[in-house]
C-alpha positions as CSV (number, residue, x, y, z in Angstrom):
1,M,45.0,50.3,215.5
2,L,48.1,49.5,213.5
3,S,47.8,52.6,211.6
4,A,48.7,54.5,214.9
5,A,51.2,52.5,215.8
6,L,52.5,53.1,212.9
7,A,52.7,56.9,213.4
8,L,53.9,56.6,216.3
9,A,57.0,54.7,214.6
10,S,57.3,57.3,212.1
11,R,57.9,60.3,214.9
12,K,59.9,58.5,216.9
13,L,62.5,57.3,213.8
14,S,62.1,60.4,211.6
15,V,65.5,62.6,211.6
16,K,64.9,66.1,212.3
17,E,66.4,68.1,209.3
18,D,69.3,70.5,210.3
19,P,67.7,73.9,210.7
20,R,70.1,75.4,208.4
21,I,69.2,73.8,205.5
22,G,66.0,76.0,205.6
23,E,67.6,79.1,206.1
24,V,70.2,78.6,203.4
25,A,67.1,77.3,201.0
26,S,65.1,80.5,201.6
27,A,68.4,83.0,200.7
28,L,68.5,81.1,197.1
29,P,66.6,82.5,194.3
30,G,64.2,79.4,194.4
31,L,63.9,78.9,191.0
32,N,65.3,75.3,190.6
33,C,66.7,75.8,187.6
34,A,69.5,73.3,188.1
35,A,72.3,75.6,187.1
36,C,74.3,75.1,190.2
37,G,74.3,71.3,189.2
38,F,72.1,70.3,191.5
39,P,67.8,69.2,190.9
40,S,66.4,71.9,193.3
41,C,67.7,75.0,195.5
42,H,66.7,72.6,198.4
43,A,69.0,69.9,197.1
44,Y,71.7,72.3,197.0
45,A,71.0,74.3,200.0
46,E,71.1,70.3,201.8
47,L,74.5,69.5,200.1
48,I,76.2,73.3,201.4
49,V,75.0,72.5,204.8
50,Q,76.3,68.6,204.7
51,G,80.3,70.6,203.0
52,K,79.7,68.8,199.8
53,A,78.8,71.8,197.9
54,E,80.5,75.4,197.8
55,V,78.5,78.3,199.1
56,G,79.0,80.2,195.6
57,G,77.4,77.8,193.6
58,C,74.5,79.6,192.2
59,V,74.9,82.1,189.4
60,L,71.8,83.4,190.5
61,A,72.4,84.2,193.7
62,G,74.1,87.7,194.2
63,Q,76.7,88.7,196.7
64,Q,74.5,89.5,199.3
65,T,72.8,86.5,198.7
66,Q,76.4,84.6,199.0
67,T,77.4,86.5,201.7
68,R,74.9,85.7,203.9
69,I,75.1,82.1,203.2
70,A,78.8,82.1,204.0
71,R,77.8,83.6,207.6
72,L,75.3,81.0,207.7
73,M,77.6,78.5,207.4
74,N,80.3,79.9,209.2
75,V,83.0,80.3,205.8
76,R,84.4,82.2,203.9
77,L,83.5,83.1,200.4
78,E,85.9,83.0,197.5
79,N,85.3,85.4,195.0
80,K,85.1,84.5,191.5
81,E,85.0,86.3,188.7
82,S,81.7,86.1,186.8
83,R,81.6,84.0,183.3
84,V,79.7,84.3,180.1
85,A,79.0,82.2,177.0
86,V,80.7,82.2,173.9
87,V,80.1,80.3,170.8
88,C,83.4,79.3,169.1
89,C,81.8,78.6,165.8
90,R,81.5,81.6,163.1
91,G,79.9,79.0,160.4
92,G,76.2,79.5,160.1
93,E,74.1,78.4,157.3
94,R,75.6,80.7,154.7
95,E,79.2,80.1,155.6
96,C,79.5,76.2,156.1
97,K,79.1,73.4,153.5
98,K,76.5,70.9,154.1
99,R,77.0,67.0,153.7
100,F,73.4,66.4,152.8
101,R,69.9,68.3,154.2
102,Y,68.8,67.1,157.9
103,Q,64.6,66.3,157.8
104,G,64.4,64.7,160.9
105,I,63.2,66.0,164.6
106,S,64.6,69.3,164.9
107,T,67.3,69.3,167.7
108,C,70.8,69.6,167.4
109,R,71.2,66.3,169.5
110,E,69.0,64.8,166.9
111,N,71.0,65.9,163.9
112,N,74.0,64.7,165.5
113,L,73.3,61.1,165.5
114,L,72.7,60.9,161.6
115,A,76.1,60.5,160.8
116,G,77.8,62.9,162.5
117,G,75.3,65.5,161.6
118,E,74.6,67.9,158.4
119,K,77.5,70.3,158.3
120,A,80.3,69.5,156.0
121,C,82.5,70.6,159.4
122,V,82.0,67.7,162.3
123,Y,83.1,70.5,165.1
124,G,80.6,73.5,163.5
125,C,77.8,74.3,165.6
126,L,74.7,72.9,163.8
127,G,72.0,75.6,164.3
128,L,68.9,73.9,165.9
129,G,68.8,75.7,169.0
130,D,69.3,73.1,171.8
131,C,71.1,75.7,173.7
132,V,68.3,78.0,173.0
133,R,66.0,75.6,174.6
134,V,67.7,74.9,178.0
135,C,68.3,78.8,179.2
136,P,66.2,79.3,181.8
137,F,66.7,83.4,181.3
138,G,66.3,83.9,177.6
139,A,70.1,84.7,177.0
140,I,70.4,83.2,174.1
141,E,68.6,83.7,170.6
142,L,69.5,82.1,167.3
143,S,70.6,84.5,164.5
144,D,69.1,84.4,160.8
145,D,72.5,82.6,159.9
146,E,71.7,79.5,162.3
147,L,73.9,80.4,164.6
148,P,73.2,81.1,168.6
149,V,73.7,84.6,169.8
150,V,74.0,85.2,173.6
151,N,72.7,88.5,175.5
152,E,75.5,88.5,177.7
153,E,73.6,91.2,179.7
154,K,71.1,88.2,180.4
155,C,73.6,85.6,180.7
156,T,74.5,84.6,184.2
157,G,77.0,82.0,183.3
158,C,75.1,79.0,184.7
159,G,76.6,76.6,182.1
160,L,73.4,74.5,180.9
161,C,73.9,75.8,177.8
162,V,77.1,74.0,177.9
163,K,75.8,71.1,178.9
164,A,73.3,71.1,176.1
165,C,75.7,71.5,173.0
166,V,76.4,68.6,171.5
167,R,79.6,69.7,169.7
168,D,81.4,71.8,172.7
169,I,81.2,74.8,171.0
170,I,79.7,76.8,173.9
171,R,82.6,78.1,176.1
172,L,82.3,80.0,179.7
173,I,84.8,82.7,179.8
174,P,85.6,85.7,182.3
175,R,84.1,88.5,181.6
176,S,87.2,90.2,181.7
177,Q,88.3,88.2,178.5
178,K,87.4,90.6,175.3
179,V,88.9,88.2,173.1
180,Y,88.1,84.5,171.9
181,L,89.0,82.5,169.1
182,G,85.5,81.3,167.4
183,C,86.4,78.0,165.8
184,V,86.7,74.6,167.5
185,S,87.5,72.3,164.2
186,Q,90.2,69.6,164.5
187,D,90.5,69.0,160.6
188,K,93.1,70.3,158.6
189,A,94.3,73.3,157.0
190,K,93.1,72.2,153.8
191,V,89.9,70.3,154.5
192,V,89.0,73.6,156.9
193,K,90.0,75.7,154.0
194,D,87.4,73.7,151.4
195,I,84.2,73.6,153.7
196,C,84.1,76.9,155.8
197,P,85.8,80.3,154.9
198,V,85.9,81.5,158.7
199,G,87.1,78.4,159.8
200,C,90.8,78.3,161.5
201,F,93.3,76.3,159.6
202,A,96.3,77.1,162.1
203,C,98.6,78.7,159.8
204,G,100.0,80.0,163.1
205,L,100.1,84.1,162.2
206,C,98.5,84.9,165.2
207,V,101.0,83.1,167.6
208,N,104.2,85.1,165.7
209,P,106.0,87.4,168.1
210,K,106.2,89.7,165.7
211,I,102.3,89.8,165.8
212,T,101.4,88.8,169.5
213,P,104.6,89.8,171.7
214,G,104.6,88.4,175.1
215,G,103.7,84.8,174.6
216,F,99.8,85.4,174.8
217,I,98.8,83.2,172.5
218,V,100.0,79.4,172.2
219,M,99.1,76.4,169.5
220,E,97.9,73.6,171.1
221,N,96.0,70.7,169.7
222,S,96.6,72.3,166.1
223,L,94.4,75.5,167.6
224,P,95.7,78.7,169.2
225,V,94.7,79.2,172.3
226,I,94.7,82.7,174.1
227,K,96.2,82.8,177.5
228,A,94.1,84.7,179.3
229,K,94.8,85.3,182.8
230,D,97.9,86.6,181.2
231,V,96.9,89.4,179.7
232,K,96.0,92.6,181.3
233,D,96.3,94.9,178.1
234,W,93.5,93.0,175.5
235,R,95.2,95.5,172.6
236,V,97.8,93.3,172.2
237,L,95.9,91.1,170.5
238,D,94.7,93.9,168.1
239,Q,97.4,92.6,165.4
240,A,96.3,89.2,166.1
241,V,92.7,90.1,165.2
242,A,93.2,92.1,162.4
243,K,95.7,90.2,160.4
244,C,94.0,87.1,160.9
245,P,93.7,85.7,157.3
246,A,90.2,83.5,158.3
247,K,88.5,86.4,160.6
248,C,88.5,83.6,163.3
249,Y,88.6,85.7,166.4
250,V,85.8,87.4,168.1
251,V,86.1,90.8,169.8
252,R,83.1,90.7,172.6
253,D,82.5,94.6,172.7
254,K,82.1,93.9,168.6
255,Q,80.3,91.7,168.1
256,Q,78.2,91.7,164.8
257,I,74.6,92.0,165.5
258,W,72.2,89.6,163.4
259,Q,69.0,89.6,162.9
260,I,67.3,87.3,165.2
261,K,64.8,83.8,164.1
262,K,62.1,82.4,166.8
263,L,62.5,78.9,167.0
264,P,59.6,76.9,165.3
């Protein structure tokens, strides 16, 4: 008797789900990768219907799918340039010195907890593959120099690797951006030169208008910053790339190919 009463009360008190949630959820890839920032495709669909999440937040959904969802929600789809993950560090096993030899749990997070990590550069990549493990698309592997290598054809720009990196050396940049700085060190020039031959020591040469006319590179927080939105022809940075004494700049379509190693 009691169970029947509870069942009846449950039916009367239940809140019917907005049918649009199911339609949006069925349009999404259904991988529940959480790249959109939400725990599942259904949770993301709920927030879209509630107006609490943007329609184009799923990086796996193609233009056709996003357009379909926008029509379901009767909203205008904003066109955004796709992004790709890049590794802003070139100080691998062969380049950057170490302060000690780490022998703990093989993750960057655990390594970093031990006195700031084994690398002499406290800003550089620790090379233990946390970013590799979180990528649901197999777009990142470790090189034989203990540095992440991004397969741009597989990369969706989801940003999970960015969140996983304890050193903040993985960034998302527009796919149209052909050049980026492969260093994030904030150390003084003497320290950088002593511990990593490919680290930026803020010499300022690339900022010189004779090297980079138009002010497309500026100094911010002791590092050169490319004003990517203003660059129309990436050849304007050719001299900055060529004359950088530490070879810190990375040209994406000419990246060095490393031998890939497998994680244990």
